[in-house]
N, CA and C of each residue as an Amber inpcrd file, in Angstrom:
protein
   192
  -3.5650000   7.0310000 -29.8480000  -2.7540000   7.7700000 -28.7490000
  -2.4760000   6.7820000 -27.4770000  -1.5110000   6.8100000 -27.1410000
  -1.0180000   5.8280000 -25.9990000  -0.5880000   6.5910000 -24.8670000
  -1.4720000   6.5540000 -23.5900000  -1.0490000   7.4110000 -22.3660000
  -0.7800000   6.2950000 -21.2810000   0.1870000   6.7300000 -20.4180000
   0.3110000   6.0660000 -19.2650000  -0.1860000   6.8160000 -18.1290000
  -1.1400000   6.1970000 -17.5280000  -1.7980000   7.0970000 -16.3830000
  -1.0710000   6.5650000 -14.8620000  -0.6420000   7.5590000 -14.3510000
   0.0000000   7.4470000 -12.9630000  -1.0000000   7.4530000 -11.8240000
  -1.3100000   6.2950000 -11.2020000  -2.1830000   6.5080000 -10.0750000
  -1.5870000   7.2420000  -8.8960000  -2.4420000   7.8880000  -8.1860000
  -1.8470000   8.8520000  -6.9950000  -2.1890000   7.8970000  -5.6700000
  -2.8940000   6.9430000  -5.7440000  -3.4470000   6.0430000  -4.8750000
  -3.4660000   4.6070000  -5.1310000  -3.3980000   3.6410000  -4.3060000
  -3.6430000   2.3220000  -4.7160000  -4.4660000   1.4990000  -3.5320000
  -5.3740000   0.5340000  -4.0270000  -5.9820000  -0.1210000  -2.9370000
  -5.0790000  -1.0160000  -2.4010000  -5.4190000  -1.8120000  -1.2760000
  -4.6260000  -2.5530000  -0.4290000  -4.2280000  -3.9250000  -1.4950000
  -5.2330000  -4.3060000  -2.0600000  -5.0180000  -5.4000000  -3.2050000
  -3.8950000  -4.8530000  -4.2580000  -4.0460000  -3.6980000  -4.7830000
  -2.9420000  -3.3550000  -5.6870000  -1.5690000  -3.0850000  -5.0960000
  -1.7950000  -2.5620000  -3.9040000  -0.4190000  -2.3230000  -2.9910000
   0.2460000  -3.7580000  -2.9380000  -0.5510000  -4.7970000  -2.3550000
   0.0070000  -6.0010000  -2.0920000   0.6870000  -6.7170000  -3.2850000
   0.1150000  -6.5750000  -4.5000000   0.7090000  -7.1850000  -5.7740000
   1.7830000  -6.4120000  -6.2170000   1.8500000  -4.9940000  -5.8370000
   2.9840000  -4.2650000  -6.1280000   4.3890000  -4.5530000  -5.4440000
   3.9510000  -4.8890000  -4.0840000   5.1360000  -5.1630000  -3.1640000
   5.3180000  -6.5490000  -2.9920000   4.5120000  -7.4080000  -3.4910000
   4.7210000  -8.9690000  -3.1560000   4.2330000  -9.3060000  -1.9510000
   3.5050000  -8.7300000  -1.3860000   3.0780000  -9.2170000   0.0100000
   1.4570000  -9.4770000  -0.0300000   1.0780000 -10.1880000   1.1660000
  -0.3250000 -10.4020000   0.9530000  -1.0150000  -9.4370000   1.4260000
  -2.3500000  -9.4680000   0.9980000  -3.3250000  -8.3840000   1.5240000
  -3.3600000  -8.2730000   3.1920000  -3.6210000  -9.6120000   3.4440000
  -3.7330000  -9.6230000   5.0180000  -2.4960000  -9.0150000   5.8630000
  -1.4020000  -9.1330000   5.4290000  -0.1910000  -8.5430000   5.8770000
  -0.3630000  -6.8630000   5.9230000  -1.0010000  -6.4130000   4.8460000
  -1.0750000  -5.0050000   4.7010000  -2.1550000  -4.5810000   5.6290000
  -3.0420000  -5.4130000   5.8910000  -4.3190000  -5.0880000   6.7880000
  -3.7420000  -5.1720000   8.0620000  -2.8480000  -5.9770000   8.5930000
  -2.2990000  -5.9050000   9.7390000  -1.4210000  -4.4940000   9.8830000
  -0.6430000  -4.2360000   8.8780000   0.3750000  -3.0570000   8.9810000
  -0.7920000  -1.7050000   9.3510000  -1.8790000  -1.7020000   8.5760000
  -2.8060000  -0.5970000   8.8260000  -3.3620000  -0.7270000  10.0280000
  -3.6980000  -1.7780000  10.5660000  -4.2120000  -1.7720000  11.9920000
  -3.1590000  -1.3790000  13.0240000  -1.8500000  -1.6390000  12.9650000
  -0.7880000  -1.4160000  13.7080000  -0.3300000   0.1400000  13.6110000
  -1.1790000   0.7740000  12.6530000  -0.5800000   2.2200000  12.0650000
   0.7430000   2.1350000  11.6070000   1.2430000   1.1330000  10.8730000
   2.5120000   1.3260000  10.2030000   2.6380000   1.8220000   8.7210000
   1.3290000   1.9260000   8.4040000   0.8600000   2.3780000   6.8780000
   0.0230000   3.4700000   7.1460000   0.3810000   4.7050000   6.4360000
  -0.7300000   5.6350000   6.2590000  -1.7020000   5.4620000   5.2870000
  -2.9560000   5.4520000   5.7410000  -4.0810000   5.3840000   4.5390000
  -5.1390000   6.5060000   4.5720000  -5.6540000   6.5280000   3.6400000
  -6.8290000   7.4740000   3.5780000  -8.0850000   6.6250000   3.4820000
  -9.1050000   6.9560000   4.4540000 -10.4290000   5.9610000   4.2970000
 -11.6330000   6.8590000   3.7160000 -12.1470000   6.3510000   2.7470000
 -13.3470000   6.9320000   2.2500000 -14.5260000   6.0100000   2.5500000
 -15.1840000   6.2940000   3.4380000 -16.2770000   5.3340000   3.8990000
 -15.4670000   4.0170000   4.3620000 -15.8760000   3.0030000   3.6640000
 -15.3220000   1.7600000   3.8790000 -14.2950000   1.3430000   3.0860000
 -13.9490000   2.4320000   2.1450000 -12.7400000   2.2050000   1.1830000
 -11.4250000   2.5680000   1.7830000 -10.4390000   1.8110000   1.6110000
  -8.9380000   2.2140000   2.0430000  -8.0550000   2.3620000   0.8500000
  -7.5210000   3.4050000   0.6750000  -6.4110000   3.7810000  -0.1930000
  -5.1770000   4.3280000   0.3500000  -4.0260000   3.8320000  -0.2950000
  -2.7400000   4.2020000   0.1960000  -2.1880000   5.1420000  -0.8710000
  -1.7170000   6.0470000  -0.4630000  -0.9320000   7.0290000  -1.2690000
   0.4120000   6.5510000  -1.8590000   0.5820000   6.9650000  -3.0470000
   1.8870000   6.2540000  -3.6900000   2.9520000   6.6830000  -2.8840000
   3.2920000   7.8150000  -2.4710000   4.4470000   7.9930000  -1.5270000
   4.4750000   6.7420000  -0.4430000   3.4380000   6.6300000   0.0410000
   3.4880000   5.6830000   1.4420000   3.9060000   4.1180000   0.5780000
   3.3560000   3.8200000  -0.5120000   3.8170000   2.5470000  -1.1660000
   5.3260000   2.7130000  -1.2400000   5.8000000   3.7240000  -1.8460000
   7.3090000   3.7930000  -2.1390000   7.9720000   3.5960000  -0.8370000
   7.4990000   4.4000000   0.1660000   8.2640000   4.3280000   1.3680000
   8.4260000   2.9450000   1.8270000   7.2550000   2.2500000   1.9110000
   7.0790000   0.7890000   2.4700000   8.0900000  -0.0400000   1.5790000
   8.1050000   0.1860000   0.3320000   8.9310000  -0.6600000  -0.6310000
  10.4220000  -0.3390000  -0.2400000  10.9230000   0.6100000   0.1150000
  12.1540000   1.0540000   0.5800000  12.7180000   0.7620000   2.0140000
  11.6540000   0.7380000   2.8970000  11.7750000   0.9080000   4.3680000
  12.5560000  -0.4270000   4.7070000  13.8430000  -0.3600000   5.3550000
  14.3580000  -1.5770000   5.9860000  13.7310000  -1.8350000   7.2250000
  13.1560000  -1.1150000   7.7610000  12.4490000  -1.2630000   9.0650000
  11.0800000  -1.9050000   9.0400000  10.7050000  -2.1180000   8.0730000
   9.3260000  -2.7440000   7.9720000   9.4980000  -4.2830000   8.1420000
   8.7250000  -4.9650000   8.6950000   8.8840000  -6.4570000   8.9200000
   8.6100000  -7.3250000   7.7600000   9.3970000  -8.0400000   7.3430000
   9.4080000  -8.7990000   6.0750000   8.4330000 -10.2730000   6.3640000
   7.7150000 -10.3090000   5.2830000   6.7240000 -11.5680000   5.2730000
   7.5340000 -12.6930000   4.8900000   7.3450000 -13.7000000   5.6980000
   8.1660000 -15.1150000   5.6590000   7.4490000 -16.0090000   4.5280000
């Protein structure tokens, strides 16, 4: 039985890989409150709707 599991949240590392950005860039976005995150203790997770917003948001600074 083959199933595809859709994640509801990504780590910053997973989000960086998905968007083609560096983890450090995403950490700066979080610090500047440009990305909505959920904190569970020291763990940071990003909701998929936020990942999709960042992927399509032309107002987000682009990494050089």
